C-alpha positions, 0 to 999 in steps of 0.5 A, a space after each residue: 499500499 503506498 504512503 498516500 493510501 495509508 494516510 487516507 485510511 488513518 484520516 478516515 479512521 480518525 474521523 470515524 473515531 471522532 464521530 464516535 467520541 462526539 456521538 457518545 458525548 452528545 448522548 451523555 450530555 443529553 441524558 445528563 440534561 434530561 435527568 437534570 431537567 427531570 429532577 428539576 421538574 420533580 422538584 418544582 412539582 413538589 414545592 409546598 408538599 411534603 415530598 420536597 426534600 427527596 425531590 431536591 436531593 437529586 438537583 445539581 448544585 447549580 439548579 438549587 438557586 433556580 429552585 430557590 427563587 421558584 419556591 419563593 415565587 410560589 410561596 409568595 403567590 400562594 400567600 397572596 391567593 390565601 390572602 384574597 380567599 380570606 378577604 373574599 370570604 370576610 367581605 361575603 360573610 358580611 353582606 346580608 344577601 346570600 351568596 353561592 358559587 357553583 361549577 359548570 355541573 351546578 355543584 356548590 363550591 362556596 356558600 357565604 356565612 349569610 346563606 349558610 346561617 339561613 340553612 342552619 348548616 356549617 359552610 363545609 357541609 354545604 360545599 361539594 353537594 348539588 344546588 338542588 340538595 342545598 337549597 331544595 328549590 327547583 326554581 333556583 336550580 332551573 335559573 342556575 342551569 339556564 344561566 350556565 347553558 345560555 351564558 345570560 344572567 337569569 333572575 326570578 323571585 321564589 317564596 320559601 319557608 313556612 313564613 312565606 319569604 320572598 327571595 329574589 334570586 340572581 344567577 350570573 355566569 362566571 365566564 368561560 363556562 367555569 360556573 355561576 354566582 347565585 345571589 339570594 336577596 330577601 325582599 320580604 321587608 321590601 314587599 311589605 313596605 310596598 303593601 303599606 305604601 299601597 294601603 296608605 294611598 288607598 286609605 288616605 284617598 278613601 278618608 279624604 273622599 267622604 269629607 270631600 263629597 259631604 262638603 261638595 253636597 252641602 255646598 251645591 245645596 246651598 247654591 241651589 237655592 236652599 240658602 234663603 232659610 237662615 235655619 238651613 243655612 246655619 245647619 249646613 254651615 255647621 256641617 261644613 265646619 265639621 267636615 273641615 275640622 275633620 280634614 284639618 285634623 287629618 292634615 295635622 295628624 299626618 304631619 305629626 305622624 311624618 315628623 315622628 317617623 322621620 326622626 324630626 321630633 325632639 322630646 322635652 324629657 323631664 320627670 313626669 307627674 303621671 296623675 297630672 297628665 292623666 287628669 288633664 287628658 281626661 278634662 280634655 275629653 269629658 264633654 265628649 264622654 258626657 254627650 255619649 252618656 259615658 263615665 270616666 274614672 281615674 285610678 292613678 296613685 298620687 305617690 307613683 313613682 315618676 317616669 321620664 319623658 315629654 309631658 306634652 307628648 304623653 298627654 297627646 297619647 292618653 288623649 288618643 287612647 281616650 278618644 279611641 275608647 269613647 268612639 267604640 264604647 256604647 251609651 252608658 258605658 265606662 272607661 277606666 284610666 289607671 296607672 301602676 308600677 310594673 317590672 321597673 316601669 310605669 304601666 298606664 292603661 285605658 280600659 272600656 266596655 265597648 265593642 272590643 277588638 277581634 283577636 286577628 286585629 289586635 296586632 294591627 290597630 297601631 298601624 296608620 289608617 287601620 280600622 278594626 271596626 269597618 262598620 265605623 270607618 266614617 269616624 276618626 281618621 285612623 291615625 291616633 293610635 299609630 301616632 300613640 305608638 310611635 311616641 311610646 317607642 320614642 320614649 323607650 316604652 311599649 304599647 299593646 292591646 288586650 281584648 275579647 270581641 264584645 267584651 271591651 278592650 284595654 290598651 296599655 303602654 309602658 314608660 321607664 322610670 326616671 331612675 332607670 334612664 340616668 
């Protein structure tokens, strides 16, 4: 073999040997990199878990700073997420509305404390259950499912519980099919206030209609020619005066009630001599009672402990209670006003022998315009007892009625003693 052939063979052999060595080195480096990457991935995956120590033992020293940095970032993110969840839970637990968060399968993921309290169950027992299992209401469940299927907010109102509470339900999608947020608002009080407002408008319209119709009739009669007889004119003018007084009384009582309900009335508090207040109120209505042949008796000890309050307002309360007793006590009946010390307060009662109050009406007679005796709806304004209730409550007392239909009624209120308010 020539020298040139031998040299070429050596070169080829050297190239092949170098290629083999390079291939082996590449394979070892690749294997080392793969092993290193696998160890790093395992270590990263075990951050925050109990298996972290065994995973990090296989890491190369140069990889530990990377892992430490990632561990710090992970811990920081977890702390922030935990803090955000605590803030969320605290905020949602303070709202008066119930809040439920479900996943895309209508499985409950979160319930705030308000709703958990309504269901009388701890929060942890509600999470992981289906919405229908938690609320037992098909309307709410259907609203949540429509929300998830359409991606559009759904609203409905349901009536729940034996006390018939009205709950407004809104189901809002979280987006991306992740679930929905259900907010349950108790609208029972709103419904009640709406009913009171409607009744107020209807009642005041009714109360105004009668005197206005009477005034119109009397004035038209005078205009049409009966005004030539002085006796008729005097009679009609007297009736007109009565109706105008009634309208004026209604306006005054509406104004007084509005001031009290809006907190614009300031009580001039002082120690009150109940005996003197009772006798002044009785004196104001003695003439009216005499016209109906009613007897009013007073039973108030002179040494009664002194309550604390506004004498003028408390006299107004007694006048309203006495006026109510006079209206509903037949001719020849009796009315008794008494006062006594009871349970650290002074209890004042107005008892009559009148027509009484039905049991269903006992809790409502202190509402404005409410009249238990519909047959006598033409007498009074229906505001006196409502005003009395507000004044008594402003004094820190309470007012109530006791009665049996056909056996008279007793209306009582309490006032705190002067010593108990110091």
